[in-house]
C-alpha positions in Angstrom: 0.3 -0.1 -0.2 2.9 2.5 0.7 5.3 0.9 -1.8 6.8 4.3 -3.7 6.7 6.5 -0.2 10.1 7.7 0.1 11.6 9.3 3.4 11.0 12.8 2.6 7.4 12.2 1.4 6.9 10.2 4.5 8.4 12.9 6.9 6.6 15.9 4.9 3.3 13.7 5.5 4.3 14.0 9.5 5.1 18.0 9.1 1.3 18.5 8.0 0.2 16.1 10.3 1.2 18.0 13.5 0.4 21.1 11.4 -3.2 20.5 10.9 -3.0 18.7 14.7 -1.8 22.8 15.7 -4.2 24.3 13.0 -7.3 22.4 13.1 -7.4 22.7 17.2 -8.1 26.4 16.5 -10.0 26.6 12.8 -13.8 25.0 13.4 -13.7 27.2 16.5 -12.6 30.5 15.0 -15.8 31.3 13.4 -17.6 30.8 17.3 -14.9 33.0 18.5 -15.2 36.0 15.9 -19.3 35.2 16.2 -20.0 34.6 19.6 -17.0 36.4 21.2 -15.8 39.1 19.5 -19.3 40.0 17.6 -17.6 39.4 13.8 -20.6 38.6 11.3 -20.8 36.7 7.9 -19.0 39.5 5.9 -16.3 40.1 8.3 -15.3 36.2 8.3 -15.4 36.2 4.6 -12.6 38.7 4.7 -10.5 37.3 7.3 -10.2 34.4 5.0 -10.1 36.1 2.2 -7.9 38.4 2.9 -5.3 35.8 4.6 -5.7 33.2 1.7 -5.1 35.9 -0.9 -1.6 36.9 0.9 -0.6 33.7 0.8 -1.3 32.7 -2.5 1.5 35.5 -3.8 3.8 34.3 -1.4 3.6 30.6 -2.9 3.9 32.5 -5.9 7.3 33.9 -5.5 8.8 31.5 -3.4 8.6 28.8 -5.5 10.1 30.9 -8.3 12.7 31.5 -5.7 12.9 27.6 -4.7 14.1 27.4 -8.6 16.9 29.2 -7.9 18.3 28.2 -5.0 20.3 24.6 -4.0 17.7 24.8 -1.0 14.0 24.1 -1.2 14.3 23.0 2.5 15.3 26.0 4.4 12.2 28.2 2.6 10.1 25.0 4.1 11.7 25.3 7.6 10.9 29.1 7.7 7.5 28.9 6.6 6.3 26.6 9.1 8.2 28.1 11.8 6.7 30.9 11.2 3.1 29.4 11.2 4.0 28.0 14.4 4.9 30.8 16.2 1.8 33.5 14.8 -0.9 30.6 15.0 -1.4 30.4 18.7 -1.4 34.3 19.2 -5.5 33.9 18.3 -5.6 33.1 21.9 -4.6 36.9 23.2 -6.7 38.7 20.7 -9.4 41.1 21.6 -10.7 42.1 18.5 -11.9 41.0 15.0 -9.1 43.2 13.7 -5.9 41.6 15.5 -7.5 37.9 14.7 -7.2 39.1 10.8 -3.5 40.0 11.9 -2.6 37.2 13.1 -4.7 34.9 10.5 -2.3 36.9 8.2 0.8 36.4 9.9 0.0 32.4 9.8 -0.9 32.4 6.3 2.4 34.4 5.2 4.4 31.2 6.7 2.3 28.9 4.5 3.1 31.1 1.5 6.7 30.6 1.8 6.6 27.2 2.7 3.8 25.4 0.3 5.0 25.6 -3.7 8.8 24.6 -2.2 7.5 21.7 0.0 5.0 20.5 -2.9 8.0 21.0 -5.1 10.5 18.7 -3.1 7.9 16.2 -2.9 7.8 15.5 -6.6 11.5 15.9 -6.2 11.5 13.2 -4.1 9.4 10.2 -5.8 8.8 8.6 -9.3 6.9 10.2 -11.9 4.5 6.8 -12.3 3.5 7.1 -8.2 3.0 11.3 -8.0 -0.6 10.8 -7.7 -0.2 8.5 -4.6 3.0 10.6 -3.4 0.3 14.0 -2.9 -2.9 11.4 -1.8 -0.4 10.6 1.2 0.6 13.4 1.7 -2.6 15.1 1.8 -4.0 12.0 3.8 -1.4 12.9 6.5 -2.9 16.6 6.6 -6.1 15.4 6.7 -5.5 13.0 9.5 -3.9 16.2 11.6 -7.1 17.9 10.6 -9.1 14.6 12.4 -7.0 15.0 15.7 -6.8 18.6 16.3 -10.7 18.8 16.5 -10.4 15.7 18.8 -7.8 17.4 21.1 -9.7 20.8 21.0 -12.7 18.9 22.1 -11.3 16.8 24.9 -9.8 19.5 26.4 -12.8 21.7 26.3 -14.7 18.6 28.0 -12.5 17.7 31.1 -9.4 20.4 31.2 -10.6 23.6 30.2 -13.3 26.0 29.6 -12.0 29.3 27.6 -11.3 28.7 23.9 -8.3 30.9 24.3 -6.5 28.4 26.6 -7.0 25.8 23.6 -5.6 28.2 21.0 -2.8 29.1 23.4 -2.3 24.3 23.4 -1.9 24.5 19.8 1.3 25.5 20.1 2.5 22.3 21.3 2.2 20.1 17.8 3.1 22.9 15.8 7.0 22.6 17.4 7.3 19.3 16.5 6.6 19.9 13.1 9.4 22.5 12.9 11.4 20.1 15.0 11.2 17.3 12.2 11.5 19.4 9.5 15.4 20.8 11.2 16.4 17.1 11.4 14.8 14.4 9.4 14.3 16.1 5.8 16.7 16.0 3.1 17.0 17.6 0.1 16.8 15.9 -3.2 18.4 15.9 -6.3 17.5 17.9 -9.3 17.4 19.4 -12.7 20.1 22.9 -12.6 18.1 25.8 -14.0 20.3 27.7 -16.6 21.5 31.1 -15.8 19.8 32.7 -18.6 16.4 31.9 -17.1 16.7 33.5 -13.8 15.0 36.0 -14.6 11.4 35.9 -13.1 9.3 33.1 -14.7 6.4 34.6 -17.0 3.2 33.5 -16.8 3.0 29.3 -17.9 1.8 29.3 -22.0 0.3 26.5 -23.7 -2.1 23.8 -21.5 -0.8 24.8 -18.3 -2.1 28.2 -18.5 -5.4 27.2 -19.7 -4.9 25.0 -16.5 -4.5 27.3 -14.3 -7.4 29.7 -15.9 -9.8 26.7 -15.5 -8.4 26.7 -12.1 -9.1 30.2 -11.1 -12.4 29.9 -12.5 -13.0 27.1 -10.1 -11.8 28.8 -7.0 -14.0 31.3 -7.5 -16.8 29.5 -6.6 -15.2 27.9 -4.0 -15.3 29.9 -0.7 -13.7 29.1 2.6 -15.5 26.2 4.5 -16.1 28.5 7.3 -18.9 29.0 5.8 -20.5 25.5 6.0 -19.5 25.2 9.8 -21.3 28.4 10.2 -24.4 26.7 8.2 -24.2 23.8 10.1 -24.3 26.1 13.3 -27.4 27.6 12.1 -29.0 24.1 11.1 -28.8 23.4 14.5 -25.6 21.7 15.0 -24.5 22.4 18.5 -21.0 24.2 19.2 -19.4 21.2 21.0 -20.5 18.9 18.0 -19.0 21.2 15.7 -15.4 19.9 16.1 -16.7 16.4 16.2 -18.4 17.3 12.7 -15.3 18.7 11.0 -13.1 15.4 12.6 -15.3 13.2 11.0 -15.3 15.2 7.6 -11.7 15.2 7.4 -11.7 11.2 8.1 -13.5 11.3 5.1 -10.9 13.3 3.3 -7.9 11.0 4.7 -9.5 7.9 3.9 -10.2 9.0 0.4 -7.0 10.9 -0.8 -4.6 8.3 -1.1 -6.5 5.9 -3.3 -8.1 8.7 -5.4 -4.7 9.8 -6.0 -3.1 6.1 -6.8 -6.2 5.8 -9.2 -5.2 8.5 -11.1 -1.7 7.3 -11.6 -3.7 4.3 -13.5 -6.5 5.7 -15.2 -5.7 9.6 -15.7 -5.8 12.8 -13.5 -8.6 14.4 -16.0 -11.3 12.3 -15.3 -10.7 12.0 -11.5 -10.7 16.1 -11.3 -13.9 16.5 -13.1 -15.5 13.9 -11.2 -14.4 15.1 -8.2 -15.5 19.1 -9.0 -19.1 17.2 -9.7 -19.2 16.0 -6.0 -18.3 19.6 -4.9 -21.4 21.0 -7.3 -24.1 18.7 -6.0 -22.8 19.3 -2.4 -23.3 22.7 -2.5 -26.9 22.9 -3.8 -27.3 20.3 -1.0 -25.7 22.2 1.7 -28.1 25.6 0.3 -31.0 23.7 1.1 -30.2 21.4 3.8 -32.7 21.9 7.0 -31.4 19.8 9.9 -28.4 18.8 11.4 -28.8 15.0 9.9 -28.3 15.9 6.6 -25.6 18.4 7.6 -23.7 15.0 8.7 -24.5 13.5 5.2 -23.6 16.5 3.0 -20.5 16.4 4.9 -19.8 13.1 4.4 -20.4 13.3 0.7 -18.4 16.6 0.4 -15.3 15.4 1.8 -15.2 13.0 -1.4 -14.3 16.1 -3.3 -11.1 16.7 -1.4 -9.7 13.3 -1.8 -10.7 13.4 -5.9 -9.5 16.8 -6.1 -6.0 18.0 -4.0 -3.5 15.4 -4.6 -4.8 14.7 -8.7 -4.8 18.1 -9.3 -1.3 18.9 -8.1 0.2 15.3 -10.1 -1.3 16.9 -12.9 0.4 19.9 -12.9 3.3 18.2 -12.5 3.0 15.9 -15.4 2.9 19.3 -17.9 5.4 20.8 -15.9 9.2 21.2 -16.6 11.4 19.9 -13.8 13.8 22.6 -13.8 10.9 24.9 -13.0 9.0 22.8 -11.1 8.9 25.4 -7.7 7.1 28.1 -10.2 5.0 25.9 -11.8 3.4 25.3 -8.0 3.9 29.0 -7.2 1.5 29.6 -10.2 -0.5 27.2 -9.4 -0.8 28.2 -5.6 -1.3 31.8 -6.8 -3.9 30.9 -9.7 -5.8 29.1 -6.6 -5.4 31.7 -3.8 -5.8 34.8 -6.0 -9.3 33.5 -6.2 -10.3 33.2 -2.5 -10.8 36.9 -1.8 -13.1 37.5 -4.1 -14.7 34.0 -3.7 -14.8 34.6 0.2 -16.4 38.3 0.0 -18.7 37.3 -2.6 -19.9 34.4 -0.9 -20.0 36.1 2.5 -21.8 39.5 0.9 -24.5 36.8 -0.8 -25.6 35.2 2.5 -25.7 38.7 4.1 -27.8 40.1 1.6 -29.4 37.5 -0.2 -30.1 34.4 2.3 -28.1 31.4 2.7 -29.3 29.4 -0.6 -28.2 31.7 -2.9 -24.1 31.8 -2.2 -24.3 27.7 -2.3 -26.3 27.9 -5.9 -23.6 30.2 -6.9 -20.9 27.7 -5.7 -21.7 25.3 -7.6 -22.7 27.0 -10.9 -19.1 28.0 -11.1 -17.6 24.6 -10.4 -19.9 23.2 -13.5 -18.4 25.9 -15.9 -15.1 25.2 -14.5 -15.7 21.3 -15.2 -16.7 21.8 -18.6 -14.1 24.3 -19.5 -11.9 21.4 -18.1 -13.0 19.2 -20.5 -12.8 21.4 -23.5 -9.6 23.3 -22.9 -7.0 21.3 -21.1 -5.0 18.6 -23.5 -1.7 18.2 -22.6 0.9 16.8 -23.9 3.2 15.1 -21.1 6.4 16.2 -20.8 9.0 14.2 -21.5 13.2 13.8 -22.1 15.9 15.1 -19.0 13.2 18.0 -17.9 10.5 15.4 -16.8 12.1 13.5 -14.2 
């Protein structure tokens, strides 16, 4: 089952596990903390998530380009994880929604620095025929951490603490473990050198890769923060003490489905798997829009979790398939930029539509954009695989 999972892929998976334990001790509780403790509304929640993720996306582009031009991707990965691990627990000291915005943005700056170099390092460390499986494994470990994090938060709130702020401070511990793993265990992988004449900033990729990025951007415009799904769950009667359990159950589905669907894409091709995932997304969003009770919310979160298993790792493997190995960091930079650049308008639009048109309309909007992106992916993106010395 784990054949082909190299040492670097394994360690980076563990790093993501501990990082997500830390992050998800906080994230499911953040909407309740913002709206219930600090008095923020849905629109400001969308502003926080949109600004934080869009800031991160710009840095993902720059760090990806830089990682192609330096010999050590690990250094950027370590800096990014360290910054996030230091910033994230500070939410426990926040006295206003604006302070949460600043801290959340600092956390996402760290993510922006680390993500593209890390994804490129995974590609450098694995055989081409196992890319889907490797990225699926990494996403599975990420979701395993996201499953454990809310359970830890629930356990702490049930038996040891009553204040959300204390939980946020304790989230520093798994973050520190992730940083130590990178420093001691991650190794640089051999990779092709970038010629000196290509040291200028990489322009927007051409051909199929450009079309793929544009389609991903369109999809992302309808893919707002999952914080809104937690808010929806709360409005339909899911009590606060079950929100972390719902979030963990959701991540269990993502964890169990990521590696199998990634490995499936190694055998049958990436595009069909991605299209199936986007179809699941559209149907799930329609369902969330018209859901009326807690049972429906739980079922929809299970179904929605399959979307992540079908797409997260597979989209990255598809990107690597059509990219030059010497410019892999830049390719991931543009990928993350395209996805992140849509995050600000997506979350802002979703929050504003919800606030002014009710809770159904924004979910229909997201489903419609997903459907449009699915059709464009089928029609416009027909990549020829990269071959020769630059394919590995």
